[in-house]
ZATORPA-683346 format. One record per atom (N, C-alpha, C): residue in one letter; x, y, z. Coordinates in steps of 0.001 Angstrom, whole numbers, padded with zeros to 6 digits, always signed. Example, Ala and Ser with C-alpha at 12.3 -4.5 7.8 and 13.67 -1.06 7.14 Angstrom:
BEGIN
A+013190-005690+007800A+012300-004500+007800A+013200-003300+007800S+012850-002250+007080S+013670-001060+007140S+012900+000030+007870
END
This chain:
BEGIN
X+156103+135173+143436X+157521+135648+141859X+158282+135246+141536X+159266+135477+140521X+159952+134302+140177X+161339+134788+140058X+162190+133766+140469X+163269+133640+140484X+163693+133995+139781X+163517+134283+137813X+164677+133572+137507X+165265+134806+136677X+166296+135294+136597X+166893+136183+135389X+166126+137137+134587X+165386+138751+135768X+164014+139135+135192X+164917+139981+133659X+166736+140174+133332X+167671+140805+132914X+167142+139691+131500X+167120+138352+131572X+167306+138122+130029X+165923+138642+129010X+165431+139106+130030X+163869+140013+129395X+164064+140925+128412X+165403+141488+128585X+165629+142865+127910X+165552+143418+126397X+166422+141929+125883X+166369+141476+124257X+166073+139960+124562X+164989+139728+124776X+163710+138217+124626X+163269+137477+123584X+163418+138365+122595X+164071+137663+121158X+165444+136773+121386X+166448+137352+121164X+167982+136881+121628X+168350+135783+122664X+167213+135650+123927X+167495+135088+124807X+166562+134032+124415X+166015+134184+123722X+165275+132501+123228X+165332+132435+121620X+166172+133248+121529X+167083+132582+119811X+167822+131742+120476X+169019+132358+121608X+169745+131907+121863X+170201+130689+122638X+168751+130306+122641X+168551+129151+124400X+167664+128204+123701X+165890+128566+124443X+165510+127428+124108X+165226+127382+122941X+165098+128054+122056X+164816+128395+119636X+165885+128490+119353X+166909+127977+120057X+167895+128044+119061X+168301+126787+117835X+166820+126343+118247X+167313+125514+116753X+165360+126045+115443X+165186+126475+115854X+164979+128421+114750X+165493+128790+114306X+166502+129459+115216X+167734+130356+114119X+168232+130381+113196X+167722+131625+112490X+168576+131717+110925X+169643+133294+111524X+171250+132867+111367X+172002+133685+111533X+172674+134837+110770X+173267+135351+110477X+173758+136875+110177X+174656+137262+110873X+176061+137116+110878X+176473+138064+111956X+176258+137870+113420X+176127+138859+113719X+175736+138872+115457X+174174+138911+115777X+173127+138648+113756X+171563+138770+113707X+170893+137089+113994X+170428+137120+114756X+169283+136329+114120X+168177+136173+114770X+167601+135756+113899X+165608+135429+113456X+164956+134195+113235X+163741+134592+113733X+163089+133398+113616X+162375+133516+111794X+162405+132039+111069X+161625+131684+110477X+160641+132394+109780X+160059+132966+108824X+159206+134035+108072X+158330+133972+108635X+157963+132141+108456X+156829+131683+108281X+156575+130874+110073X+157073+131335+111209X+157412+131271+112532X+156445+132538+112761X+157443+132783+113556X+157696+134710+114109X+158104+135838+113063X+157678+136930+112971X+158701+138238+112603X+159361+138331+113729X+159776+138055+114704X+160683+138207+116171X+162343+138400+115255X+162757+139369+115271X+163822+139994+114884X+164996+139688+116402X+166493+138991+116046X+167088+140030+117674X+168387+141183+117295X+168280+141588+117113X+169318+142256+117056X+170518+142523+119211X+171172+142236+118106X+172176+142772+119656X+172184+144201+120333X+172461+143703+121935X+171867+145000+122500X+172792+146494+121712X+173611+146843+121163X+174189+148040+120972X+174490+147566+119378X+172912+147755+118736X+173738+146952+117090X+174589+148364+116326X+175046+147867+115886X+176254+148746+115507X+176480+148700+113642X+176843+149051+112918X+176962+150047+111198X+175966+148226+110378X+177249+147736+110799X+177163+146456+110437X+176341+145030+110526X+175575+145522+111917X+174357+144703+112136X+173462+144884+111550X+173145+146642+111218X+172462+146417+110323X+172383+145917+109015X+173769+146963+108490X+174120+145908+106960X+173752+144252+107089X+174054+143528+108141X+173033+141833+108459X+171619+141786+108336X+170752+142459+109047X+169407+142451+109017X+169047+143207+108227X+169700+144614+107173X+169045+144373+105840X+169133+142823+104744X+170525+142669+104522X+170957+141971+103763X+170445+140717+103958X+169841+139294+105323X+169123+138773+106057X+167879+138956+105232X+167370+140240+105486X+166080+140274+105377X+165758+139808+103094X+166859+140648+103123X+166294+141072+102127X+165906+142831+100918X+166609+143553+099477X+166343+144632+099973X+165088+144666+100552X+164385+145773+100286X+163249+146830+101068X+162265+145363+101492X+162990+144646+101942X+161417+144187+102787X+161138+145232+104440X+160431+145334+104799X+160102+145101+106067X+159935+144912+107092X+160407+144746+108438X+161320+143745+108995X+160173+144628+110690X+160135+143677+111589X+159662+143881+113023X+161300+144205+113862X+160805+144795+114432X+162209+145137+115509X+162257+145155+116196X+160725+144679+117229X+160111+144820+118655X+161348+144912+119469X+161188+146462+119866X+161937+146000+121165X+163764+146732+120896X+163503+147473+119597X+165026+147927+119223X+165709+149112+120749X+166534+149145+120415X+166865+150126+121033X+167845+150643+119982X+168476+152153+120636X+169244+152798+119824X+168023+153693+117978X+169237+153807+117560X+167796+155177+115743X+168840+153730+114890X+167581+154089+114441X+167204+153478+113137X+168361+154582+111989X+169155+153447+111665X+169673+153587+110399X+168820+155267+109608X+169882+156240+108994X+168670+157453+108203X+168704+156985+107023X+169600+155476+106437X+168528+155063+104867X+167733+153754+104837X+166870+154491+106256X+165574+152673+106455X+163964+153966+106693X+162942+153231+106460X+161688+153754+106465X+161244+153339+107285X+161409+153862+108432X+160408+153400+109408X+158774+153182+109186X+158824+152079+109102X+157202+151703+108698X+155280+151844+109520X+156200+151403+111467X+155745+151886+112457X+156087+151518+114083X+155297+152427+114244X+156602+152055+115516X+155374+153555+116552X+155911+152389+118083X+154247+152028+118929X+154569+152162+119773X+154024+152988+121424X+155186+152273+122271X+154115+150872+123341X+154460+150103+123829X+154442+148794+123908X+154406+148399+125191X+154539+148020+126794X+154588+147065+127970X+155021+146600+128071X+155771+145834+128396X+156353+144000+129073X+155818+143858+131019X+155247+142203+130391X+154277+142561+132144X+154622+140986+132621X+155345+141063+133524X+155738+139203+133832X+154970+138960+135153X+155034+137343+135307X+154001+137267+136808X+154723+137329+137684X+153034+137917+138572X+153427+138045+139943X+152740+137814+140949X+151916+136522+140841X+150909+136066+142165X+149901+135823+140899X+150255+134953+139786X+148631+134205+139163X+148464+133911+139266X+147099+133469+139450X+146323+132031+140329X+145888+131534+138820X+147284+131185+138301X+146908+129706+137279X+146337+128683+137366X+145838+127869+136752X+144674+127040+137357X+144824+125812+135517X+144548+124962+135661X+143805+124285+133982X+142753+124677+133326X+142001+124831+132530X+140643+124975+132256X+139627+123504+131781X+138253+122942+132014X+138704+122148+131634X+137928+121664+130338X+137603+123373+129889X+137367+122721+128158X+137926+123548+128111X+139065+123657+127805X+140491+124470+126667X+140772+122798+126118X+141037+122622+125113X+141257+121540+124178X+142870+122104+123717X+143780+121685+123489X+145036+121975+122797X+145679+121844+121434X+145275+122598+120566X+146067+123067+119464X+146618+123058+118808X+146854+122113+117404X+147957+121664+117182X+147778+122335+115254X+149010+121588+114361X+149313+122486+113437X+147473+121493+111993X+147182+121114+112796X+145866+120638+112323X+144883+121920+112368X+145038+122303+113063X+143649+123492+113998X+144103+125165+113430X+145172+124693+112160X+146246+125538+111799X+144802+126839+111077X+144100+126422+109765X+143533+126901+109474X+142889+127610+110649X+142376+127125+111401X+140368+127744+112054X+141991+129188+112992X+142807+128528+113494X+143438+129790+114241X+143573+131007+113466X+143634+130732+112390X+144580+131898+111147X+143199+133055+111069X+141757+132175+110726X+140670+132404+110560X+140847+133414+112035X+141005+132900+113344X+140772+133693+114163X+141404+135124+114742X+143049+134725+114480X+143709+135951+114641X+143204+136480+113440X+143175+136668+112544X+142732+137699+110898X+141342+138867+111403X+140385+138034+112261X+139056+138360+112498X+139543+139508+114111X+140292+139135+114661X+140454+139974+116057X+141897+140438+116165X+142191+139602+115463X+143692+140767+115476X+145039+140860+116650X+144477+139677+117380X+145815+139951+118199X+147315+140208+118508X+147876+140222+117054X+149177+140603+116979X+149413+139731+115346X+151016+138968+115364X+151622+138269+114662X+151133+136207+114699X+150320+136528+114226X+150544+134995+114121X+149811+134211+112893X+151145+133124+112199X+151672+133078+111133X+151665+131568+110968X+151807+130894+109126X+151153+129480+109329X+152456+128382+110625X+153315+128799+111063X+153941+128289+111716X+154676+128737+112955X+153230+129403+113371X+154209+129940+115175X+152890+128825+115869X+152375+127697+116077X+151736+126802+116185X+153254+126240+117075X+154321+125726+116860X+155604+125104+116870X+156248+126592+117439X+156081+127241+118459X+157068+127767+119148X+156283+127414+120966X+155014+126327+120570X+154832+126898+122191X+153125+125536+122277X+152841+126325+123026X+151892+125482+123651X+150434+126120+123656X+149602+125989+122155X+148052+126919+122157X+147051+125941+122565X+146169+126852+122803X+145309+125788+123593X+143408+126856+123424X+142239+126427+122842X+141660+126334+122426X+140592+126815+122980X+139230+126994+122867X+137630+126629+123514X+136681+126279+121889X+136083+125480+121443X+135508+125556+120819X+133883+125862+121407X+132972+126183+120748X+131319+126230+120821X+130820+126216+119428X+130577+125113+119935X+129099+124508+118894X+130339+123234+117292X+131525+123441+118306X+132480+122847+117146X+133668+123921+116673X+132826+125435+116312X+133836+126418+115969X+134953+126690+116452X+136393+126960+116427X+137213+127610+117478X+136575+129639+118039X+136299+129909+118209X+135816+131283+119715X+136927+131846+120443X+138305+131259+120649X+139452+131244+122274X+140686+130493+121803X+141476+131418+122149X+142967+131156+121949X+143358+131515+122920X+144718+130873+122769X+145916+131862+124160X+147196+130305+123753X+148129+130866+123565X+149282+130481+123469X+150570+130616+124405X+152159+130433+123791X+153387+130376+124042X+153925+131573+122255X+154720+131974+122466X+155878+132399+121538X+157062+132306+122304X+157677+134096+122852X+159535+133679+123104X+159274+132989+124360X+160377+132229+124261X+161106+131613+125523X+162461+131238+125656X+162583+132775+126212X+164206+132829+126514X+164196+131951+127938X+165078+131742+128640X+164970+130579+129374X+164514+130793+130650X+164022+129753+131393X+162905+130359+132131X+161267+130923+132484X+161425+131693+131162X+160570+132524+130728X+159775+131900+129664X+158332+132182+129866X+157340+131219+128365X+156564+133062+128397X+156757+133609+127304X+155722+134202+126531X+154646+134012+126259X+153168+134792+126853X+151651+134328+126340X+151313+135477+125283X+150454+134891+124305X+150715+135399+122930X+149375+135013+122325X+149225+135590+122016X+147939+135165+120779X+146804+135633+121311X+146321+136296+121771X+145054+136189+122801X+144143+136563+122524X+143396+135957+121944X+141893+136190+120956X+140704+135529+121633X+139666+136441+121517X+138561+136717+121165X+137045+136207+120281X+136821+135460+119763X+135385+136088+118808X+134548+136569+118964X+134219+137824+118892X+133708+138841+119124X+132094+138217+119851X+131720+137620+119050X+130415+136821+119634X+130514+136161+120499X+131452+136002+121074X+130977+135315+122320X+131877+136317+123694X+132713+137231+123512X+133148+138233+124822X+132184+138950+125412X+132945+138800+126327X+132311+139292+127440X+131421+137699+128853X+131908+136726+127728X+131982+135188+128979X+133688+134679+130294X+134211+136570+129627X+136093+135394+130583X+136009+134118+129027X+136430+133909+128278X+137624+133534+127943X+139207+133655+128258X+139294+134797+127490X+140642+134993+126992X+140985+134826+128842X+140788+135552+130093X+141276+135105+130852X+141502+133631+131189X+140001+132775+131580X+140985+131319+131372X+141618+130779+131135X+141849+131341+129453X+143155+130224+128906X+144674+130842+129110X+144487+133067+129286X+145522+132652+130437X+145774+132243+131015X+145454+132374+132142X+145520+131067+133283X+145441+129773+133311X+144945+129462+132028X+145380+127611+132102X+146650+127663+130962X+146897+128408+130505X+148786+128290+129668X+149392+129198+130705X+149370+129519+131474X+150542+130405+132312X+150326+128587+133094X+148972+128003+133459X+149751+126903+134587X+151060+125866+133631X+150052+125397+133030X+151229+125308+132104X+152695+125676+131897X+152606+126875+132066X+154046+127496+131919X+154801+126967+132951X+154355+127393+134151X+154003+127462+135371X+154995+125421+135755X+153860+125279+135571X+153944+123393+135392X+155643+123008+135265X+156112+123943+134263X+157399+123563+133451X+158465+124125+135008X+157836+124625+136036X+158622+125839+136082X+160241+126897+136179X+158518+127270+134678X+159295+128952+134359X+158044+129968+134872X+158429+131259+134008X+157345+131954+134831X+157030+132890+133626X+155604+132579+133581X+155059+133539+131608X+154863+135383+132208X+154734+135587+130786X+155455+136748+131133X+154374+137563+129999X+154357+138592+129543X+153950+139257+127832X+154132+140310+127527X+153592+141102+127190X+153770+142202+126066X+151833+142363+125789X+152333+143617+125654X+150858+145063+125217X+151275+146016+124855X+150228+146458+123843X+150065+147830+123930X+150088+149025+124886X+150874+150167+124788X+150890+150801+126208X+149507+151628+126604X+149020+151367+124244X+148168+152626+125087X+146423+151765+124957X+146593+150773+126036X+145193+149479+125222X+145511+149336+127530X+144867+149895+126974X+144279+150495+128870X+143640+149375+129592X+142780+148220+128489X+141142+147805+128991X+142939+146344+129337X+143467+145902+128950X+144523+145163+128570X+144953+144952+129479X+145496+146243+130369X+146526+145994+131190X+145732+146401+131888X+144988+146721+132620X+143522+146807+133553X+144052+144926+133969X+143517+144542+132949X+142781+142677+133170X+144199+142252+133520X+145072+142713+132579X+145850+141481+133207X+147208+141833+134979X+146351+142705+135443X+147118+143714+136115X+145757+142770+137084X+144645+142914+136819X+144094+142060+137906X+144113+140712+137742X+144939+140025+136901X+145070+138980+137212X+146274+138520+137976X+147011+139223+137990X+148495+139236+138999X+149601+139233+137898X+149279+140486+137017X+151028+140749+136573X+151264+141831+136826X+152367+142052+136263X+152963+143307+136850X+153744+144148+135898X+153969+145225+136014X+154348+146329+134599X+155962+145575+135235X+156211+145091+133887X+158197+145677+134420X+159005+146918+133559X+157884+147178+132289X+159118+147446+131435X+158718+148008+130241X+159360+149287+130199X+158167+149885+128669X+158974+149566+127443X+157969+149056+126407X+159080+149335+124958X+158658+149589+123724X+158836+149534+122713X+158614+149616+121630X+157931+148760+120876X+156788+149265+119664X+157160+147896+118951X+157242+148591+117511X+158485+148632+117052X+159244+149419+115628X+158879+147795+114503X+158060+148094+112993X+159002+148083+112265X+159965+149043+111016X+160376+148080+110670X+161314+149659+109837X+161286+148671+107777X+161744+149748+107138X+162299+149254+105832X+162849+148781+105633X+163522+148131+104888X+165368+147938+104202X+165645+148961+103495X+166862+149941+102882X+167353+149759+101562X+167473+148868+100489X+166828+150072+099048X+166369+148441+097844X+167683+148715+098116X+168840+149170+097501X+170437+148731+097079X+170774+148537+098620X+171939+147383+098322X+172754+146482+099412X+173950+146043+098961X+175177+146042+099556X+175933+145921+099132X+176647+144887+099228X+175982+143929+100968X+176762+143289+101785X+176510+142230+100721X+177514+140946+101018X+177593+139612+100581X+177963+138825+100999X+177554+138159+102357X+178406+136975+103094X+176639+136455+102848X+176883+135411+103331X+176317+134478+102796X+174989+133776+104907X+174616+133938+104079X+173803+133666+106066X+173744+132288+105846X+173846+131903+107101X+174400+130842+107488X+172411+130342+108756X+171998+129095+108135X+170703+129244+109741X+171765+127624+110653X+171191+127859+112148X+171974+127601+112414X+170951+126457+113363
END
């Protein structure tokens, strides 16, 4: 069981972008985000006000669609909500984390194959530079990448497991489970605690994660919204 402060997971993107991932942070006012080719995660304050929403819109640009995962409170009336599903956040509560002899470390040279696997399996956002966020492990069969999992958000003391996916041709062989446990082993070796997110309606995945030793910590929301077409903000964007 984790001894890290679970309150950091209430706003994990903000905790990551003000902590271990601060070198990625693009900032405008109180708003932080990852570069758009790294991750769609954007970090709002716990209680965003009108100025914060103006900064979100100005940072993204007029008419841009913005991922607002875990957003609390009400989206302004002049924004168009384009995506809204319930999610869950789960944390390590006794994983049997272990390395896997078949797992290989993936890096920038593997990104075209990783993007192709993601396109075919749809595990969630994975972009050309997402691999820079942490360790990604894969399994190859006949030279082809058929399964992978890796690290995404990194609040202090915690690391999110993400991009868990398996080629349909080799599903049912336990490859995803093996990679989750291998990635978790690396996280544990650093003295950190694994966590993850999934859709609340993805009961098959939730049952799998619970069987591995994750516990439900809280419900959350996967939300996206389109910024207004006409912006009046003029502040310059700074990158921290």
